[in-house]
BAPA-652683 format. One record per residue (C-alpha): residue in one letter; x, y, z; residue number from 1. Coordinates in pm, whole numbers, plus 32768, in hexadecimal, padded with zeros to 4 digits. Layout:
// residues N
<zamar><mike>A</mike><X>X</X><Y>Y</Y><Z>Z</Z><kedo>NUM</kedo></zamar>
...
// end
This chain:
// residues 93
<zamar><mike>M</mike><X>7FFE</X><Y>7FF6</Y><Z>7FF7</Z><kedo>1</kedo></zamar>
<zamar><mike>N</mike><X>8119</X><Y>80F0</Y><Z>803E</Z><kedo>2</kedo></zamar>
<zamar><mike>P</mike><X>817E</X><Y>81A0</Y><Z>7F00</Z><kedo>3</kedo></zamar>
<zamar><mike>V</mike><X>82E8</X><Y>81A2</Y><Z>7F58</Z><kedo>4</kedo></zamar>
<zamar><mike>T</mike><X>82FB</X><Y>8026</Y><Z>7F96</Z><kedo>5</kedo></zamar>
<zamar><mike>L</mike><X>8248</X><Y>7FEF</Y><Z>7E58</Z><kedo>6</kedo></zamar>
<zamar><mike>S</mike><X>8346</X><Y>80BF</Y><Z>7D9F</Z><kedo>7</kedo></zamar>
<zamar><mike>F</mike><X>8465</X><Y>801A</Y><Z>7E41</Z><kedo>8</kedo></zamar>
<zamar><mike>A</mike><X>83E1</X><Y>7EB8</Y><Z>7DF6</Z><kedo>9</kedo></zamar>
<zamar><mike>Q</mike><X>83AE</X><Y>7F13</Y><Z>7C94</Z><kedo>10</kedo></zamar>
<zamar><mike>A</mike><X>8514</X><Y>7F8F</Y><Z>7C7A</Z><kedo>11</kedo></zamar>
<zamar><mike>V</mike><X>85A0</X><Y>7E54</Y><Z>7D23</Z><kedo>12</kedo></zamar>
<zamar><mike>L</mike><X>84D2</X><Y>7D7D</Y><Z>7C15</Z><kedo>13</kedo></zamar>
<zamar><mike>K</mike><X>8536</X><Y>7E4B</Y><Z>7B09</Z><kedo>14</kedo></zamar>
<zamar><mike>D</mike><X>86A4</X><Y>7E36</Y><Z>7B56</Z><kedo>15</kedo></zamar>
<zamar><mike>A</mike><X>8682</X><Y>7CB7</Y><Z>7B56</Z><kedo>16</kedo></zamar>
<zamar><mike>G</mike><X>85C5</X><Y>7CD5</Y><Z>79FE</Z><kedo>17</kedo></zamar>
<zamar><mike>I</mike><X>847B</X><Y>7C77</Y><Z>7A8F</Z><kedo>18</kedo></zamar>
<zamar><mike>E</mike><X>8363</X><Y>7D39</Y><Z>79F7</Z><kedo>19</kedo></zamar>
<zamar><mike>S</mike><X>8260</X><Y>7DB8</Y><Z>7AE6</Z><kedo>20</kedo></zamar>
<zamar><mike>F</mike><X>8111</X><Y>7E76</Y><Z>7ABF</Z><kedo>21</kedo></zamar>
<zamar><mike>L</mike><X>8054</X><Y>7F55</Y><Z>7BBF</Z><kedo>22</kedo></zamar>
<zamar><mike>F</mike><X>7EE4</X><Y>7F0F</Y><Z>7BDC</Z><kedo>23</kedo></zamar>
<zamar><mike>D</mike><X>7DC9</X><Y>7FDE</Y><Z>7C6C</Z><kedo>24</kedo></zamar>
<zamar><mike>M</mike><X>7EA1</X><Y>811A</Y><Z>7C77</Z><kedo>25</kedo></zamar>
<zamar><mike>N</mike><X>7D8B</X><Y>81F7</Y><Z>7BEC</Z><kedo>26</kedo></zamar>
<zamar><mike>A</mike><X>7C77</X><Y>8157</Y><Z>7CA2</Z><kedo>27</kedo></zamar>
<zamar><mike>S</mike><X>7D3C</X><Y>8196</Y><Z>7DEF</Z><kedo>28</kedo></zamar>
<zamar><mike>V</mike><X>7D6E</X><Y>8300</Y><Z>7DA2</Z><kedo>29</kedo></zamar>
<zamar><mike>L</mike><X>7BF6</X><Y>8332</Y><Z>7D3A</Z><kedo>30</kedo></zamar>
<zamar><mike>D</mike><X>7B85</X><Y>8279</Y><Z>7E76</Z><kedo>31</kedo></zamar>
<zamar><mike>G</mike><X>7C5E</X><Y>836D</Y><Z>7F48</Z><kedo>32</kedo></zamar>
<zamar><mike>S</mike><X>7CB9</X><Y>824B</Y><Z>8034</Z><kedo>33</kedo></zamar>
<zamar><mike>T</mike><X>7DBE</X><Y>8143</Y><Z>8026</Z><kedo>34</kedo></zamar>
<zamar><mike>I</mike><X>7CE9</X><Y>806E</Y><Z>8103</Z><kedo>35</kedo></zamar>
<zamar><mike>L</mike><X>7BC5</X><Y>801D</Y><Z>801B</Z><kedo>36</kedo></zamar>
<zamar><mike>V</mike><X>7C85</X><Y>7FED</Y><Z>7ECE</Z><kedo>37</kedo></zamar>
<zamar><mike>R</mike><X>7DE9</X><Y>7F74</Y><Z>7EF7</Z><kedo>38</kedo></zamar>
<zamar><mike>K</mike><X>7EFE</X><Y>7FAA</Y><Z>7DFA</Z><kedo>39</kedo></zamar>
<zamar><mike>R</mike><X>7F8F</X><Y>7E65</Y><Z>7D90</Z><kedo>40</kedo></zamar>
<zamar><mike>L</mike><X>80E4</X><Y>7DFB</Y><Z>7CFC</Z><kedo>41</kedo></zamar>
<zamar><mike>M</mike><X>80B7</X><Y>7CF1</Y><Z>7BFA</Z><kedo>42</kedo></zamar>
<zamar><mike>I</mike><X>81A4</X><Y>7C0E</Y><Z>7B47</Z><kedo>43</kedo></zamar>
<zamar><mike>I</mike><X>8173</X><Y>7ADF</Y><Z>7A61</Z><kedo>44</kedo></zamar>
<zamar><mike>D</mike><X>8159</X><Y>798F</Y><Z>7B1A</Z><kedo>45</kedo></zamar>
<zamar><mike>E</mike><X>8290</X><Y>790D</Y><Z>7A95</Z><kedo>46</kedo></zamar>
<zamar><mike>D</mike><X>8355</X><Y>7A0A</Y><Z>7B4D</Z><kedo>47</kedo></zamar>
<zamar><mike>E</mike><X>82B0</X><Y>79EB</Y><Z>7C9B</Z><kedo>48</kedo></zamar>
<zamar><mike>D</mike><X>83B7</X><Y>791D</Y><Z>7D52</Z><kedo>49</kedo></zamar>
<zamar><mike>E</mike><X>84E0</X><Y>79F5</Y><Z>7CE5</Z><kedo>50</kedo></zamar>
<zamar><mike>A</mike><X>8421</X><Y>7B2B</Y><Z>7D2C</Z><kedo>51</kedo></zamar>
<zamar><mike>R</mike><X>83D0</X><Y>7AC6</Y><Z>7E89</Z><kedo>52</kedo></zamar>
<zamar><mike>E</mike><X>853A</X><Y>7A76</Y><Z>7ECC</Z><kedo>53</kedo></zamar>
<zamar><mike>L</mike><X>85B7</X><Y>7BB8</Y><Z>7E48</Z><kedo>54</kedo></zamar>
<zamar><mike>L</mike><X>84B5</X><Y>7C82</Y><Z>7F05</Z><kedo>55</kedo></zamar>
<zamar><mike>A</mike><X>8509</X><Y>7BBE</Y><Z>8049</Z><kedo>56</kedo></zamar>
<zamar><mike>A</mike><X>8676</X><Y>7BF2</Y><Z>8021</Z><kedo>57</kedo></zamar>
<zamar><mike>A</mike><X>862F</X><Y>7D6A</Y><Z>7FE4</Z><kedo>58</kedo></zamar>
<zamar><mike>G</mike><X>8588</X><Y>7D74</Y><Z>813A</Z><kedo>59</kedo></zamar>
<zamar><mike>I</mike><X>8421</X><Y>7D96</Y><Z>80CE</Z><kedo>60</kedo></zamar>
<zamar><mike>G</mike><X>83B7</X><Y>7C30</Y><Z>80CA</Z><kedo>61</kedo></zamar>
<zamar><mike>H</mike><X>82C0</X><Y>7C66</Y><Z>81F3</Z><kedo>62</kedo></zamar>
<zamar><mike>E</mike><X>8201</X><Y>7D4B</Y><Z>8109</Z><kedo>63</kedo></zamar>
<zamar><mike>L</mike><X>81A0</X><Y>7C26</Y><Z>801D</Z><kedo>64</kedo></zamar>
<zamar><mike>E</mike><X>805D</X><Y>7B7E</Y><Z>802D</Z><kedo>65</kedo></zamar>
<zamar><mike>S</mike><X>800A</X><Y>7A17</Y><Z>7FD0</Z><kedo>66</kedo></zamar>
<zamar><mike>A</mike><X>7FCD</X><Y>79E1</Y><Z>7E62</Z><kedo>67</kedo></zamar>
<zamar><mike>S</mike><X>7EC7</X><Y>78F2</Y><Z>7EA5</Z><kedo>68</kedo></zamar>
<zamar><mike>P</mike><X>7D4D</X><Y>796D</Y><Z>7E7D</Z><kedo>69</kedo></zamar>
<zamar><mike>P</mike><X>7C77</X><Y>7975</Y><Z>7FC6</Z><kedo>70</kedo></zamar>
<zamar><mike>P</mike><X>7BCE</X><Y>7846</Y><Z>801C</Z><kedo>71</kedo></zamar>
<zamar><mike>F</mike><X>7A6D</X><Y>7806</Y><Z>7F8C</Z><kedo>72</kedo></zamar>
<zamar><mike>R</mike><X>7960</X><Y>784E</Y><Z>8091</Z><kedo>73</kedo></zamar>
<zamar><mike>R</mike><X>782C</X><Y>778A</Y><Z>8077</Z><kedo>74</kedo></zamar>
<zamar><mike>T</mike><X>76F0</X><Y>7833</Y><Z>80F8</Z><kedo>75</kedo></zamar>
<zamar><mike>S</mike><X>75E9</X><Y>7775</Y><Z>81A9</Z><kedo>76</kedo></zamar>
<zamar><mike>G</mike><X>74DD</X><Y>77DB</Y><Z>80A6</Z><kedo>77</kedo></zamar>
<zamar><mike>N</mike><X>7433</X><Y>78A6</Y><Z>81B0</Z><kedo>78</kedo></zamar>
<zamar><mike>T</mike><X>7484</X><Y>7A01</Y><Z>8115</Z><kedo>79</kedo></zamar>
<zamar><mike>F</mike><X>7379</X><Y>7B1A</Y><Z>80EE</Z><kedo>80</kedo></zamar>
<zamar><mike>A</mike><X>734D</X><Y>7AD9</Y><Z>7F76</Z><kedo>81</kedo></zamar>
<zamar><mike>S</mike><X>7327</X><Y>795B</Y><Z>7FA8</Z><kedo>82</kedo></zamar>
<zamar><mike>N</mike><X>7230</X><Y>7980</Y><Z>80C3</Z><kedo>83</kedo></zamar>
<zamar><mike>L</mike><X>7153</X><Y>7A79</Y><Z>7FFE</Z><kedo>84</kedo></zamar>
<zamar><mike>L</mike><X>7164</X><Y>798C</Y><Z>7ED6</Z><kedo>85</kedo></zamar>
<zamar><mike>R</mike><X>70FC</X><Y>7866</Y><Z>7FAB</Z><kedo>86</kedo></zamar>
<zamar><mike>K</mike><X>6FD4</X><Y>7936</Y><Z>803C</Z><kedo>87</kedo></zamar>
<zamar><mike>L</mike><X>6F62</X><Y>798B</Y><Z>7ED0</Z><kedo>88</kedo></zamar>
<zamar><mike>G</mike><X>6F77</X><Y>7819</Y><Z>7E83</Z><kedo>89</kedo></zamar>
<zamar><mike>I</mike><X>7074</X><Y>7845</Y><Z>7D6E</Z><kedo>90</kedo></zamar>
<zamar><mike>G</mike><X>71B2</X><Y>77F8</Y><Z>7E2A</Z><kedo>91</kedo></zamar>
<zamar><mike>P</mike><X>7241</X><Y>76A9</Y><Z>7E9A</Z><kedo>92</kedo></zamar>
<zamar><mike>K</mike><X>718C</X><Y>75EC</Y><Z>7FA0</Z><kedo>93</kedo></zamar>
// end
């Protein structure tokens, strides 16, 4: 989230020949907050291991997030919409 850290990370990766991309820069600025829309530094999958090693060696490894997507959360089916559809007789029983 820190623009200085993002810039430093990009410089470290660029020096190693790893291309990176900043995502959500404009959305973060338009939102006026770094909390709701976070800026993200992205690389291609094939460079992930090397990039993580480089950034850890540069002292910003603690800033890295897991590349795995968040776990899928199943809902119980008792959402407002499903309850309403059930009462109207058009939802799952």
